[in-house]
N, C-alpha and C positions, 0 to 999 in steps of 0.2 A: 504494500500500500504506500502511496506517495505521502510523505510527511507533510506536504503542503495542502493536501486535500482535506476537505471537511466532510465528515460522515454524519448524516442526520440520523437521530435515534427516533424510533417509532414504538408506540405502545402495542404490545402483542398479547398482553394479559392484564386483567384487573380483577382483584379479589382480595381475600383475607391474607394477612401476612404469612400464615402457615401454608396456604395454598401456593402463594407466590414462591416460597422457598422450595416447595416440591417441584414446581414447574421450572424454576431456575436450575435445580439439579438435573432435571431431564435435559434441558437445553445444553447445559455445560458438558454433560456426558456425551453429547453429540457434537461437540466442538463449536457451539454457538455461544459467544460471549454475550452476557446480558447483565443488566443492573436493575436493582429494585429502587423505584422512586418513592419517596415519602415513607420509607421503612423505619425511620428513627422512632416514631411514636410506637410502632409495633414492637420495637425492642424495649422501650421504656415501660409501656403499659399495654401488653398484648390483648388484654381482656376488653379494652375500650378502643382499640385501634380501628380507624376507618379503613376502607379499601386502599390497597397499594397497587402500583402499576409496575409491570415488568417491561423494560425497554430493550430492544435489539436494534442493530443497524438495519437500514433499509435493505441492504443486500442480503441479509439473513431473514427478513420478514416472512417470506413465503415458506421457507423450510421450517422455521420456528412455528408458524401457524399450522402446518401439516403435522408436525410432531405433537403439538398440543391437542389438536383434534383427534389424532389417533389415541393419545393417552386418555382423553376424556371419554371417547367411545368405549375403550377397554374398561374404564372404571365403571361405566354404566352397566356393562354386561356382567359384572361380578356380583 
């Protein structure tokens, strides 16, 4: 990647802090770097935390979305 290029982050998931951590692990195990936005409140007070967002780069958005949909489909079938 060119060090002068700017990469835009896009939201790929929004949910509870614990759900975001699970999805983050899924994406990172598939070599997709992601970050949790607004996660500090979930760390300080997880019982009152609002939804957090999971961000990926635009170039990883489609693959990340596919992985999340597959995961959620498998979770519903259990």
